[in-house]
LUMNU-511975 format. One record per residue (C-alpha): residue in three letters; z, y, x; residue number from 1. Coordinates in steps of 0.25 Angstrom, whole numbers, padded with zeros to 4 digits, always signed. Example, Ala and Ser with C-alpha at 12.3 -4.5 7.8 and 13.67 -1.06 7.14 Angstrom:
LUMNU-511975
<site code="ALA" Z="+0031" Y="-0018" X="+0049" pos="1"/>
<site code="SER" Z="+0029" Y="-0004" X="+0055" pos="2"/>
//
This chain:
LUMNU-511975
<site code="MET" Z="+0087" Y="-0015" X="+0102" pos="1"/>
<site code="PRO" Z="+0094" Y="-0028" X="+0096" pos="2"/>
<site code="THR" Z="+0085" Y="-0040" X="+0095" pos="3"/>
<site code="LEU" Z="+0079" Y="-0043" X="+0081" pos="4"/>
<site code="VAL" Z="+0083" Y="-0056" X="+0075" pos="5"/>
<site code="LEU" Z="+0070" Y="-0062" X="+0071" pos="6"/>
<site code="PRO" Z="+0069" Y="-0070" X="+0057" pos="7"/>
<site code="ASP" Z="+0067" Y="-0085" X="+0056" pos="8"/>
<site code="GLY" Z="+0052" Y="-0087" X="+0056" pos="9"/>
<site code="ALA" Z="+0049" Y="-0078" X="+0068" pos="10"/>
<site code="SER" Z="+0040" Y="-0084" X="+0078" pos="11"/>
<site code="PRO" Z="+0036" Y="-0081" X="+0092" pos="12"/>
<site code="ALA" Z="+0022" Y="-0075" X="+0092" pos="13"/>
<site code="ARG" Z="+0013" Y="-0064" X="+0099" pos="14"/>
<site code="GLN" Z="+0012" Y="-0051" X="+0092" pos="15"/>
<site code="PRO" Z="-0001" Y="-0052" X="+0083" pos="16"/>
<site code="THR" Z="-0012" Y="-0041" X="+0084" pos="17"/>
<site code="SER" Z="-0016" Y="-0043" X="+0069" pos="18"/>
<site code="VAL" Z="-0009" Y="-0049" X="+0057" pos="19"/>
<site code="ARG" Z="-0014" Y="-0055" X="+0044" pos="20"/>
<site code="LEU" Z="-0007" Y="-0046" X="+0034" pos="21"/>
<site code="GLN" Z="+0001" Y="-0051" X="+0022" pos="22"/>
<site code="ILE" Z="-0006" Y="-0049" X="+0010" pos="23"/>
<site code="VAL" Z="+0001" Y="-0042" X="-0002" pos="24"/>
<site code="GLU" Z="-0004" Y="-0047" X="-0015" pos="25"/>
<site code="PRO" Z="-0004" Y="-0039" X="-0028" pos="26"/>
<site code="SER" Z="+0006" Y="-0042" X="-0039" pos="27"/>
<site code="PRO" Z="+0007" Y="-0036" X="-0053" pos="28"/>
<site code="ALA" Z="+0023" Y="-0035" X="-0051" pos="29"/>
<site code="PRO" Z="+0033" Y="-0038" X="-0041" pos="30"/>
<site code="PRO" Z="+0038" Y="-0052" X="-0040" pos="31"/>
<site code="ASP" Z="+0052" Y="-0055" X="-0046" pos="32"/>
<site code="GLY" Z="+0064" Y="-0061" X="-0039" pos="33"/>
<site code="GLU" Z="+0072" Y="-0060" X="-0027" pos="34"/>
<site code="GLY" Z="+0062" Y="-0067" X="-0018" pos="35"/>
<site code="TRP" Z="+0054" Y="-0055" X="-0015" pos="36"/>
<site code="LEU" Z="+0056" Y="-0042" X="-0007" pos="37"/>
<site code="HIS" Z="+0049" Y="-0029" X="-0012" pos="38"/>
<site code="GLU" Z="+0044" Y="-0017" X="-0004" pos="39"/>
<site code="ILE" Z="+0038" Y="-0004" X="-0008" pos="40"/>
<site code="LYS" Z="+0023" Y="-0004" X="-0006" pos="41"/>
<site code="HIS" Z="+0018" Y="+0007" X="+0003" pos="42"/>
<site code="ASP" Z="+0004" Y="+0013" X="+0001" pos="43"/>
<site code="GLY" Z="-0003" Y="+0014" X="+0014" pos="44"/>
<site code="HIS" Z="-0011" Y="+0005" X="+0024" pos="45"/>
<site code="ARG" Z="-0005" Y="-0009" X="+0028" pos="46"/>
<site code="LEU" Z="-0004" Y="-0009" X="+0043" pos="47"/>
<site code="MET" Z="+0001" Y="-0019" X="+0053" pos="48"/>
<site code="ALA" Z="+0009" Y="-0013" X="+0065" pos="49"/>
<site code="ILE" Z="+0008" Y="-0021" X="+0078" pos="50"/>
<site code="VAL" Z="+0018" Y="-0015" X="+0088" pos="51"/>
<site code="ASP" Z="+0021" Y="-0021" X="+0102" pos="52"/>
<site code="ALA" Z="+0033" Y="-0018" X="+0111" pos="53"/>
<site code="GLY" Z="+0024" Y="-0011" X="+0121" pos="54"/>
<site code="GLY" Z="+0021" Y="+0000" X="+0111" pos="55"/>
<site code="ARG" Z="+0008" Y="-0004" X="+0106" pos="56"/>
<site code="LEU" Z="+0004" Y="-0002" X="+0091" pos="57"/>
<site code="SER" Z="-0007" Y="-0008" X="+0082" pos="58"/>
<site code="LEU" Z="-0008" Y="-0005" X="+0068" pos="59"/>
<site code="VAL" Z="-0018" Y="-0014" X="+0060" pos="60"/>
<site code="SER" Z="-0022" Y="-0011" X="+0046" pos="61"/>
<site code="ARG" Z="-0024" Y="-0021" X="+0035" pos="62"/>
<site code="ASN" Z="-0038" Y="-0023" X="+0038" pos="63"/>
<site code="GLY" Z="-0036" Y="-0025" X="+0053" pos="64"/>
<site code="TYR" Z="-0039" Y="-0011" X="+0058" pos="65"/>
<site code="ASP" Z="-0031" Y="-0004" X="+0069" pos="66"/>
<site code="ARG" Z="-0024" Y="+0008" X="+0063" pos="67"/>
<site code="THR" Z="-0015" Y="+0011" X="+0075" pos="68"/>
<site code="GLU" Z="-0021" Y="+0025" X="+0077" pos="69"/>
<site code="ALA" Z="-0020" Y="+0029" X="+0063" pos="70"/>
<site code="PHE" Z="-0007" Y="+0024" X="+0059" pos="71"/>
<site code="GLY" Z="+0001" Y="+0023" X="+0072" pos="72"/>
<site code="ALA" Z="+0010" Y="+0036" X="+0070" pos="73"/>
<site code="PRO" Z="+0022" Y="+0029" X="+0064" pos="74"/>
<site code="PHE" Z="+0024" Y="+0018" X="+0074" pos="75"/>
<site code="SER" Z="+0028" Y="+0025" X="+0087" pos="76"/>
<site code="THR" Z="+0043" Y="+0022" X="+0086" pos="77"/>
<site code="LEU" Z="+0040" Y="+0007" X="+0082" pos="78"/>
<site code="VAL" Z="+0030" Y="+0006" X="+0094" pos="79"/>
<site code="ALA" Z="+0042" Y="+0010" X="+0103" pos="80"/>
<site code="ALA" Z="+0052" Y="+0000" X="+0097" pos="81"/>
<site code="GLY" Z="+0048" Y="-0011" X="+0107" pos="82"/>
<site code="HIS" Z="+0044" Y="-0022" X="+0097" pos="83"/>
<site code="ASP" Z="+0032" Y="-0030" X="+0095" pos="84"/>
<site code="LEU" Z="+0030" Y="-0029" X="+0080" pos="85"/>
<site code="VAL" Z="+0020" Y="-0032" X="+0069" pos="86"/>
<site code="ILE" Z="+0023" Y="-0024" X="+0056" pos="87"/>
<site code="ASP" Z="+0016" Y="-0024" X="+0043" pos="88"/>
<site code="GLY" Z="+0017" Y="-0011" X="+0035" pos="89"/>
<site code="GLU" Z="+0010" Y="+0000" X="+0028" pos="90"/>
<site code="ILE" Z="+0006" Y="+0014" X="+0034" pos="91"/>
<site code="ALA" Z="+0008" Y="+0024" X="+0023" pos="92"/>
<site code="VAL" Z="+0012" Y="+0039" X="+0021" pos="93"/>
<site code="PRO" Z="+0024" Y="+0041" X="+0012" pos="94"/>
<site code="ASP" Z="+0026" Y="+0054" X="+0003" pos="95"/>
<site code="ASP" Z="+0040" Y="+0061" X="+0003" pos="96"/>
<site code="ARG" Z="+0046" Y="+0050" X="-0006" pos="97"/>
<site code="GLY" Z="+0041" Y="+0039" X="+0003" pos="98"/>
<site code="VAL" Z="+0030" Y="+0035" X="-0006" pos="99"/>
<site code="THR" Z="+0017" Y="+0031" X="+0001" pos="100"/>
<site code="HIS" Z="+0003" Y="+0032" X="-0005" pos="101"/>
<site code="LEU" Z="-0010" Y="+0029" X="+0002" pos="102"/>
<site code="ASP" Z="-0015" Y="+0043" X="+0000" pos="103"/>
<site code="PHE" Z="-0004" Y="+0048" X="+0009" pos="104"/>
<site code="LEU" Z="-0008" Y="+0039" X="+0020" pos="105"/>
<site code="GLU" Z="-0023" Y="+0043" X="+0019" pos="106"/>
<site code="ASP" Z="-0019" Y="+0058" X="+0019" pos="107"/>
<site code="ALA" Z="-0011" Y="+0056" X="+0031" pos="108"/>
<site code="ILE" Z="-0022" Y="+0049" X="+0038" pos="109"/>
<site code="SER" Z="-0032" Y="+0060" X="+0034" pos="110"/>
<site code="ARG" Z="-0023" Y="+0071" X="+0038" pos="111"/>
<site code="ARG" Z="-0019" Y="+0064" X="+0051" pos="112"/>
<site code="GLU" Z="-0005" Y="+0065" X="+0048" pos="113"/>
<site code="PRO" Z="+0001" Y="+0052" X="+0055" pos="114"/>
<site code="HIS" Z="+0015" Y="+0057" X="+0054" pos="115"/>
<site code="ARG" Z="+0015" Y="+0054" X="+0039" pos="116"/>
<site code="LEU" Z="+0012" Y="+0039" X="+0041" pos="117"/>
<site code="VAL" Z="+0023" Y="+0029" X="+0039" pos="118"/>
<site code="TYR" Z="+0022" Y="+0014" X="+0041" pos="119"/>
<site code="TYR" Z="+0029" Y="+0005" X="+0031" pos="120"/>
<site code="ALA" Z="+0033" Y="-0008" X="+0038" pos="121"/>
<site code="PHE" Z="+0035" Y="-0020" X="+0029" pos="122"/>
<site code="ASP" Z="+0034" Y="-0032" X="+0038" pos="123"/>
<site code="LEU" Z="+0036" Y="-0037" X="+0052" pos="124"/>
<site code="LEU" Z="+0027" Y="-0048" X="+0057" pos="125"/>
<site code="HIS" Z="+0030" Y="-0049" X="+0072" pos="126"/>
<site code="ILE" Z="+0041" Y="-0044" X="+0081" pos="127"/>
<site code="ASP" Z="+0043" Y="-0046" X="+0096" pos="128"/>
<site code="GLY" Z="+0035" Y="-0059" X="+0098" pos="129"/>
<site code="HIS" Z="+0038" Y="-0065" X="+0085" pos="130"/>
<site code="ASP" Z="+0030" Y="-0067" X="+0072" pos="131"/>
<site code="LEU" Z="+0038" Y="-0064" X="+0059" pos="132"/>
<site code="ARG" Z="+0027" Y="-0068" X="+0049" pos="133"/>
<site code="ARG" Z="+0034" Y="-0081" X="+0046" pos="134"/>
<site code="CYS" Z="+0047" Y="-0074" X="+0043" pos="135"/>
<site code="PRO" Z="+0052" Y="-0071" X="+0029" pos="136"/>
<site code="ILE" Z="+0047" Y="-0057" X="+0025" pos="137"/>
<site code="GLU" Z="+0062" Y="-0052" X="+0023" pos="138"/>
<site code="ARG" Z="+0065" Y="-0056" X="+0037" pos="139"/>
<site code="ARG" Z="+0053" Y="-0049" X="+0043" pos="140"/>
<site code="LYS" Z="+0056" Y="-0036" X="+0036" pos="141"/>
<site code="ASP" Z="+0070" Y="-0037" X="+0041" pos="142"/>
<site code="VAL" Z="+0066" Y="-0037" X="+0056" pos="143"/>
<site code="LEU" Z="+0056" Y="-0026" X="+0053" pos="144"/>
<site code="ARG" Z="+0067" Y="-0017" X="+0047" pos="145"/>
<site code="GLN" Z="+0075" Y="-0019" X="+0059" pos="146"/>
<site code="VAL" Z="+0064" Y="-0016" X="+0069" pos="147"/>
<site code="LEU" Z="+0061" Y="-0003" X="+0061" pos="148"/>
<site code="ASP" Z="+0075" Y="+0001" X="+0060" pos="149"/>
<site code="LYS" Z="+0077" Y="+0000" X="+0075" pos="150"/>
<site code="ALA" Z="+0064" Y="+0007" X="+0078" pos="151"/>
<site code="ARG" Z="+0067" Y="+0019" X="+0069" pos="152"/>
<site code="CYS" Z="+0053" Y="+0021" X="+0065" pos="153"/>
<site code="GLU" Z="+0052" Y="+0033" X="+0057" pos="154"/>
<site code="ARG" Z="+0039" Y="+0031" X="+0051" pos="155"/>
<site code="ILE" Z="+0039" Y="+0016" X="+0050" pos="156"/>
<site code="ILE" Z="+0046" Y="+0012" X="+0037" pos="157"/>
<site code="TYR" Z="+0052" Y="-0002" X="+0034" pos="158"/>
<site code="VAL" Z="+0048" Y="-0006" X="+0020" pos="159"/>
<site code="ASP" Z="+0061" Y="-0011" X="+0014" pos="160"/>
<site code="HIS" Z="+0061" Y="-0020" X="+0002" pos="161"/>
<site code="THR" Z="+0070" Y="-0025" X="-0010" pos="162"/>
<site code="ILE" Z="+0072" Y="-0040" X="-0013" pos="163"/>
<site code="GLY" Z="+0069" Y="-0042" X="-0028" pos="164"/>
<site code="TYR" Z="+0068" Y="-0030" X="-0037" pos="165"/>
<site code="GLY" Z="+0053" Y="-0029" X="-0035" pos="166"/>
<site code="ARG" Z="+0050" Y="-0023" X="-0049" pos="167"/>
<site code="GLN" Z="+0061" Y="-0013" X="-0047" pos="168"/>
<site code="LEU" Z="+0055" Y="-0008" X="-0034" pos="169"/>
<site code="LEU" Z="+0041" Y="-0008" X="-0040" pos="170"/>
<site code="GLU" Z="+0046" Y="+0002" X="-0051" pos="171"/>
<site code="ALA" Z="+0053" Y="+0011" X="-0041" pos="172"/>
<site code="VAL" Z="+0041" Y="+0011" X="-0033" pos="173"/>
<site code="ARG" Z="+0033" Y="+0015" X="-0045" pos="174"/>
<site code="ARG" Z="+0042" Y="+0026" X="-0048" pos="175"/>
<site code="ILE" Z="+0040" Y="+0033" X="-0035" pos="176"/>
<site code="GLY" Z="+0025" Y="+0031" X="-0035" pos="177"/>
<site code="ALA" Z="+0023" Y="+0021" X="-0024" pos="178"/>
<site code="GLU" Z="+0013" Y="+0010" X="-0023" pos="179"/>
<site code="GLY" Z="+0021" Y="-0003" X="-0026" pos="180"/>
<site code="ILE" Z="+0029" Y="-0014" X="-0020" pos="181"/>
<site code="VAL" Z="+0026" Y="-0026" X="-0011" pos="182"/>
<site code="SER" Z="+0034" Y="-0039" X="-0014" pos="183"/>
<site code="LYS" Z="+0036" Y="-0049" X="-0003" pos="184"/>
<site code="ARG" Z="+0042" Y="-0063" X="-0005" pos="185"/>
<site code="LEU" Z="+0055" Y="-0066" X="+0002" pos="186"/>
<site code="GLY" Z="+0054" Y="-0076" X="+0013" pos="187"/>
<site code="SER" Z="+0039" Y="-0074" X="+0014" pos="188"/>
<site code="MET" Z="+0031" Y="-0075" X="+0027" pos="189"/>
<site code="TYR" Z="+0020" Y="-0065" X="+0032" pos="190"/>
<site code="ARG" Z="+0007" Y="-0074" X="+0029" pos="191"/>
<site code="GLY" Z="-0005" Y="-0066" X="+0025" pos="192"/>
<site code="ARG" Z="-0009" Y="-0069" X="+0010" pos="193"/>
<site code="SER" Z="+0002" Y="-0074" X="+0001" pos="194"/>
<site code="ARG" Z="+0009" Y="-0070" X="-0012" pos="195"/>
<site code="ASP" Z="+0021" Y="-0066" X="-0004" pos="196"/>
<site code="TRP" Z="+0018" Y="-0051" X="-0004" pos="197"/>
<site code="LEU" Z="+0015" Y="-0044" X="-0017" pos="198"/>
<site code="LYS" Z="+0012" Y="-0030" X="-0020" pos="199"/>
<site code="THR" Z="+0015" Y="-0023" X="-0034" pos="200"/>
<site code="LYS" Z="+0009" Y="-0009" X="-0036" pos="201"/>
<site code="CYS" Z="+0014" Y="+0001" X="-0045" pos="202"/>
<site code="HIS" Z="+0005" Y="+0004" X="-0056" pos="203"/>
<site code="GLU" Z="+0004" Y="+0012" X="-0069" pos="204"/>
<site code="THR" Z="-0007" Y="+0013" X="-0080" pos="205"/>
<site code="GLY" Z="-0011" Y="+0026" X="-0086" pos="206"/>
<site code="MET" Z="-0022" Y="+0033" X="-0095" pos="207"/>
<site code="PHE" Z="-0033" Y="+0041" X="-0088" pos="208"/>
<site code="VAL" Z="-0046" Y="+0047" X="-0091" pos="209"/>
<site code="ILE" Z="-0059" Y="+0043" X="-0083" pos="210"/>
<site code="THR" Z="-0065" Y="+0056" X="-0078" pos="211"/>
<site code="GLY" Z="-0076" Y="+0050" X="-0068" pos="212"/>
<site code="PHE" Z="-0081" Y="+0038" X="-0060" pos="213"/>
<site code="GLN" Z="-0088" Y="+0033" X="-0048" pos="214"/>
<site code="GLU" Z="-0099" Y="+0024" X="-0049" pos="215"/>
<site code="LEU" Z="-0106" Y="+0014" X="-0039" pos="216"/>
<site code="GLY" Z="-0119" Y="+0015" X="-0047" pos="217"/>
<site code="GLU" Z="-0123" Y="+0013" X="-0061" pos="218"/>
<site code="GLY" Z="-0113" Y="+0005" X="-0069" pos="219"/>
<site code="ARG" Z="-0104" Y="+0003" X="-0057" pos="220"/>
<site code="LEU" Z="-0090" Y="+0011" X="-0056" pos="221"/>
<site code="GLU" Z="-0083" Y="+0013" X="-0044" pos="222"/>
<site code="ALA" Z="-0071" Y="+0021" X="-0049" pos="223"/>
<site code="LEU" Z="-0066" Y="+0029" X="-0061" pos="224"/>
<site code="PHE" Z="-0059" Y="+0043" X="-0060" pos="225"/>
<site code="VAL" Z="-0048" Y="+0046" X="-0070" pos="226"/>
<site code="ALA" Z="-0039" Y="+0058" X="-0074" pos="227"/>
<site code="GLN" Z="-0026" Y="+0059" X="-0082" pos="228"/>
<site code="GLU" Z="-0023" Y="+0069" X="-0093" pos="229"/>
<site code="ARG" Z="-0013" Y="+0079" X="-0088" pos="230"/>
<site code="ASN" Z="-0009" Y="+0091" X="-0097" pos="231"/>
<site code="GLY" Z="-0022" Y="+0090" X="-0105" pos="232"/>
<site code="ASP" Z="-0031" Y="+0089" X="-0092" pos="233"/>
<site code="LEU" Z="-0037" Y="+0078" X="-0084" pos="234"/>
<site code="ALA" Z="-0031" Y="+0076" X="-0070" pos="235"/>
<site code="TYR" Z="-0039" Y="+0067" X="-0060" pos="236"/>
<site code="ALA" Z="-0031" Y="+0055" X="-0058" pos="237"/>
<site code="GLY" Z="-0039" Y="+0046" X="-0048" pos="238"/>
<site code="GLN" Z="-0049" Y="+0035" X="-0047" pos="239"/>
<site code="VAL" Z="-0048" Y="+0021" X="-0054" pos="240"/>
<site code="ARG" Z="-0054" Y="+0007" X="-0051" pos="241"/>
<site code="PHE" Z="-0060" Y="+0001" X="-0064" pos="242"/>
<site code="GLY" Z="-0061" Y="-0014" X="-0060" pos="243"/>
<site code="PHE" Z="-0066" Y="-0023" X="-0071" pos="244"/>
<site code="THR" Z="-0060" Y="-0014" X="-0082" pos="245"/>
<site code="GLY" Z="-0071" Y="-0004" X="-0078" pos="246"/>
<site code="LYS" Z="-0083" Y="-0013" X="-0080" pos="247"/>
<site code="GLY" Z="-0093" Y="-0006" X="-0090" pos="248"/>
<site code="LEU" Z="-0086" Y="+0007" X="-0088" pos="249"/>
<site code="TRP" Z="-0097" Y="+0014" X="-0080" pos="250"/>
<site code="ALA" Z="-0106" Y="+0015" X="-0093" pos="251"/>
<site code="GLU" Z="-0096" Y="+0022" X="-0101" pos="252"/>
<site code="LEU" Z="-0093" Y="+0031" X="-0089" pos="253"/>
<site code="ASP" Z="-0107" Y="+0034" X="-0087" pos="254"/>
<site code="ARG" Z="-0109" Y="+0039" X="-0101" pos="255"/>
<site code="LEU" Z="-0097" Y="+0049" X="-0099" pos="256"/>
<site code="ARG" Z="-0103" Y="+0055" X="-0086" pos="257"/>
<site code="ALA" Z="-0099" Y="+0070" X="-0086" pos="258"/>
<site code="GLY" Z="-0108" Y="+0075" X="-0074" pos="259"/>
<site code="PRO" Z="-0113" Y="+0071" X="-0061" pos="260"/>
<site code="PRO" Z="-0104" Y="+0064" X="-0050" pos="261"/>
<site code="ARG" Z="-0095" Y="+0073" X="-0043" pos="262"/>
<site code="LYS" Z="-0091" Y="+0067" X="-0029" pos="263"/>
<site code="GLY" Z="-0095" Y="+0053" X="-0034" pos="264"/>
<site code="VAL" Z="-0087" Y="+0054" X="-0047" pos="265"/>
<site code="VAL" Z="-0094" Y="+0054" X="-0060" pos="266"/>
<site code="PRO" Z="-0087" Y="+0062" X="-0070" pos="267"/>
<site code="VAL" Z="-0086" Y="+0057" X="-0084" pos="268"/>
<site code="GLU" Z="-0081" Y="+0063" X="-0097" pos="269"/>
<site code="PRO" Z="-0066" Y="+0061" X="-0098" pos="270"/>
<site code="VAL" Z="-0065" Y="+0052" X="-0111" pos="271"/>
<site code="LEU" Z="-0062" Y="+0038" X="-0105" pos="272"/>
<site code="ARG" Z="-0047" Y="+0035" X="-0104" pos="273"/>
<site code="ALA" Z="-0043" Y="+0023" X="-0095" pos="274"/>
<site code="ASN" Z="-0031" Y="+0015" X="-0093" pos="275"/>
<site code="ILE" Z="-0028" Y="+0015" X="-0078" pos="276"/>
<site code="LYS" Z="-0018" Y="+0007" X="-0069" pos="277"/>
<site code="PHE" Z="-0015" Y="+0014" X="-0057" pos="278"/>
<site code="PHE" Z="-0005" Y="+0012" X="-0045" pos="279"/>
<site code="GLY" Z="+0003" Y="+0025" X="-0044" pos="280"/>
<site code="ARG" Z="-0003" Y="+0038" X="-0040" pos="281"/>
<site code="ARG" Z="-0006" Y="+0046" X="-0028" pos="282"/>
<site code="GLY" Z="-0002" Y="+0060" X="-0033" pos="283"/>
<site code="ARG" Z="-0010" Y="+0062" X="-0046" pos="284"/>
<site code="PHE" Z="-0020" Y="+0051" X="-0044" pos="285"/>
<site code="ILE" Z="-0018" Y="+0037" X="-0048" pos="286"/>
<site code="ARG" Z="-0019" Y="+0026" X="-0037" pos="287"/>
<site code="ASP" Z="-0027" Y="+0013" X="-0038" pos="288"/>
<site code="GLY" Z="-0031" Y="+0015" X="-0053" pos="289"/>
<site code="VAL" Z="-0037" Y="+0004" X="-0061" pos="290"/>
<site code="LEU" Z="-0044" Y="+0005" X="-0074" pos="291"/>
<site code="LEU" Z="-0037" Y="-0004" X="-0085" pos="292"/>
<site code="GLY" Z="-0046" Y="+0000" X="-0096" pos="293"/>
<site code="LEU" Z="-0052" Y="+0012" X="-0105" pos="294"/>
<site code="CYS" Z="-0044" Y="+0018" X="-0116" pos="295"/>
//
């Protein structure tokens, strides 16, 4: 295998056994200009992959838990490639269009179907005795792409990017029903918390009917349950967080109780309409719904 040319900023170092993850900060819109690269945001679990040339693999979750046994299936080819590596990425399950949703991952785990797992690799922090975290993001990604191309890992996908065109990529992602995009400042290092990595989620707003709620006790709401009108009927559409907008809503819902709780959900007369912001759908159900107000 030809020797990889390491970027400026690579420094000799032992392979780390844990890494402080680069934080991705929320942003209402992608940053403008040519100073940013933009990637599709995959909907799964953040996972640090630590591989050594001797064939050992360690997968570490965002919270520092060992997830090697649960998510190791996609990595067999990479483990045999003969590199020491530390890769940052997302373990997820795509549908037949390549769109990922957390529900798909949870379904694959519950059904014990590891063949559905895919690792989306978006950054390389260490390779063969060299720490790359002080190298520019675009150079780290270039080395990562070369490693994965040569290893021919069928179920480890390099997360490609565009430079500029963040708003156009977000709109394309919105059309296919994916979660959003991540924007990364060109030339930036991997340094934990900063505003160098920004995430913009696709969101929509819509009108829904409140059909029930969960409560933590008198006067305290936990969640709302909403439905959407379709062909003259109400079709369940999912749960909604209420936030500060829902303050004082419990009393109004309490007056509209339509029977005893069923599986922890209190049904109400379907007379209240709510404006909801949500971040795409999982099937017919809205994802990450937030109450904006009553109508």
